[in-house]
N, C-alpha and C positions, 0 to 999 in steps of 0.2 A: 409955487410950492403949496402943497396941501396943508392947510392950517386946521387947528383943532378947536378954535374958539367956537363956543356954542354946542360942541359935541358933548354928550353925556359921558363922563369918565367911566361910569359903570359899563356902558355899551362898548367903549374902547377896550376895557379890561376883558370883557367877554370875547371879543374878537381875538385878543392876545391869547386867551385860553385855548381857542381852537388851533392857533398856530403852535403853541407849546405842546398841545396834545399830539399834533401831527409829528412834530420833531421828536417827541418821546417815543412814538411808535418806531421811528427810524432807529433810535438808540436801542430799544428793546430788541429789535431785529438783529442788531450787531453785537449784543451782549456776549453771546457764546462763540462768536467768530474769533479765530486766532488771528489777531491783527498786530501789525507792527506798531510799536510806540516809539516816540522819540522824546528827548528832553529838550525843552526850549531854553532860550538864553537866560530866563529867570529861574531855571532849575526845576520847573514844574513839567509834568508829563503831558503829552497830547497824543491823540490817536486819530485814525481815519474817521471814527465815530464823531469826534468833536467837529471835524471839518464838514462831514456830511450834514449834521444837524444844523450847523451854522449857515451853510449855503442854503438850506431849505428855509430857515427862518428869515434870512435876508431877502430871499426871493418873495416870500409871502408878505413881508412888511412893505417891500417896494410895490407889490401889486395893490395893496390896500391903501398905502399912503406914499405915493410916488414923490420923490425928492426930499423926503425927510431923512437926515443923516442917520446912519446906523453905526454905532461904535460897538464893535463886537470883538471878543477876546482873540480869536484865532486869525482872522483875515482882514479885519477892518479897524484894528485898534489905533490906527494913526489918522482915522477920519476926524474932521473938525466938527465942532458942535454948531448949533444954530439956536434960534429961540425955542424950538422943539427938536428933540433928538431921542433916539432909542439907545439904551444900553443893553447889551445881550451877552449872556454867558450860556452858550449852547449845551455845555456839559460841565456843570459845577460839581466838582468831586470826581475828577477823572481817575484819581488813584483808587477810589472806591469802586468806580466802574470797572477798572482793570482787575481788582481783587474780588469782584463779585459780591460786595456787601449789599448792593441795592440802594445805598444812601447817596444817590446823586440826584441832581435836579437840572431843570431847564429854567433859566431866569431871563425874563424880558421886562424892561421898564421903559415907559415913555416919560421923558423928563421935560418939564416946562420951566424955562429959566434955569434954576439950579436945584429944583426939587421934583420928585416923581409925582405924576398925576394919575397914572394907571399902571398896573403891574400884574404879572403872573409868575408863580413858582410852581412848576409841575414836578412831581416825583414819580416817574413812570413805573419803576420797579416796585414801588410801595403802593401804587394805585391811588394816589391822592393828588389834588391840585388846589391851590389857593389863588384867589384873585382879589384885587382891590381897585376901585375907582374912587368913589366917595365912601364906600363901605367895604368891609372885608368879608369874604365868603370862602367856604371850603366845600369841596365835593369829592366823591369817589370819581376816578377816571372811568369813562365808559368802556365796556367790554367790547371786544371784537370790532365790528364796523360801525357800531352805534356812536352817535355824537351827542346824546342827551346827558346833560349833567344834572346832578341832584344837589343844588346849592343850598347851603344853610349858613347862618351867620357865624363868623369867627370872632371870638371875643376873649380878651385876656382875663385872667383871674386876679383878685386881690392877693397881694403877697402875704403868705402866712407869717406869723410873728417869729416862728422858728422853722427850721428845716426847709429852707428855700431849695428849689431844684435848679441847679446851674447846669447849663449845657456846655460841654467842653469839646474841643476839636480832637479828633482821633490822632492827628499827626502834627498838631501845632501848639504844643505847650510852651510857655515861656515864663520867666521869673516875674515880669511886670504884671502879667495877667493874674498870676497867683497872688501877688500883693494886693491887687484890686479886690479879688474875691475874698481875701482874708478878713476884710472888714464887715462882711455879711455873714449871716447865720446860715451857712450852707449845710443842708442835711444830706443832699444827694447830688452826686456829680454823674451826669449821664453823657456818655460819649455819643456824639452825633456829628455827622459830616455835612458839609455844604450849607446852602441857604435854608435847609430844613430847620435849622436852629431858630431862625426868625419866625418861621411858620408854626413851630410847636409852641413857642411862647404866645403867638397870636391866637392859638387855639386853646390856651389855658392849660397846657400840659407841662409847662415849665415857667421859670420866673426870670432868669437872667442869663445872658451870654456876653462875656467880655472878651475882646480881642485887641491885644496890644501889638501883635506882630503885623506884618504887611498884608494888606488885602487890596483888591482893585475895585473900582466903582461898579463894574458889572457883577462883582460878587455880592454886593450889598444892596443895590438900589431897589430891586424888586422886593426883597424881603423887608427892607426898611419901610417901604410904603404899605405893605400888607400889615405889618405889626403896628404901624402908626394908626392906620384906619381901624384896627381892632382895639384901639384904646391904649396901646403902649407907646414906647418911644425908642429911638436910637440916637444916642447923644455922643458927642466928642468931648474933649477936655473943656471944662467950664460949663458943661451941660447944654451946649448949643447943638441943634440938629446938624446932621451931616448934610453937606451940599455936594452937588455933582456937576460935572462938566469941566473939571480942572485939567485941561489939556497941558497947562504949564507944568503940572506935577506928574505928567504921564498917566493921569487918571488913577493915581494911587491914593488910598485913604490913609488917614492917621488912626490912632487908637480910638476905639469906640466901645460903648456898652449898649446892648439891646435889652430892654427891660419891659416886663409886662405891667407892673405897677409903678407909675411914674414917681411915687413917693420914695422909691429906692434911690433915685438919681442923686440927691444931695449927699448920700453916704458914699458914693463912689469918687475916687480921686484918680482919674485917668492921667497918665503921664503925657506930656506934650512932646511929640516926636519931631524930628527935623522935617519930615514930610508933611506934618500938619501945621507947621509954622507959617 
């Protein structure tokens, strides 16, 4: 199996950026198509676009790193992990894709052990892409056939004393999340979908995102790594970082908070869910 020891994580992240950019072009080409959607067993929608993007990503990952397991939402979610493995959400925010909001993303993360080491989140309709290996960077997506990125550093901002900006899900409110946010001085609640929430915090545009409802590892791993490399953190109950590769839990996360300024962490009291126990 291809191993990653000695490889520069930033170089790996750049390769992932090209794969996500290519998958994003597939999704953009299918945005306006009238396509059938179906509801999966977990109650979430999927479309032909999810499948097309996932097949392309898996093919490209296998071409670059043959033999490394790919755990992807649509077709490979039952794959088993290894010392290194990929977590892939080919279309995070399928509901937004269907409704045309543009707030969807392509998420790819390489996991070493139980934490990410390289990641990309691309937002094709918004024209932005974030990557992280050892450092977090953001770029506009290339236009047309070009593949030249214009990378600049992504960095979190210090939390203001008052009027924190909290990112909240368009479709996933819950009482426990509201309880966690109530202890903070929230001035603005901005509705944003998909893994873009991690990236907006990583770019200094917001301060906190709390999620107590169910998410999957492929929803969070890429954004987690980008935010962490930008100076923030993603923590579960008790303040511990999220870990990945929990096949025994069906790759399901427990409650977590994504924060730009790590000084906010002690003020949060995340509930411990059965899935996180």
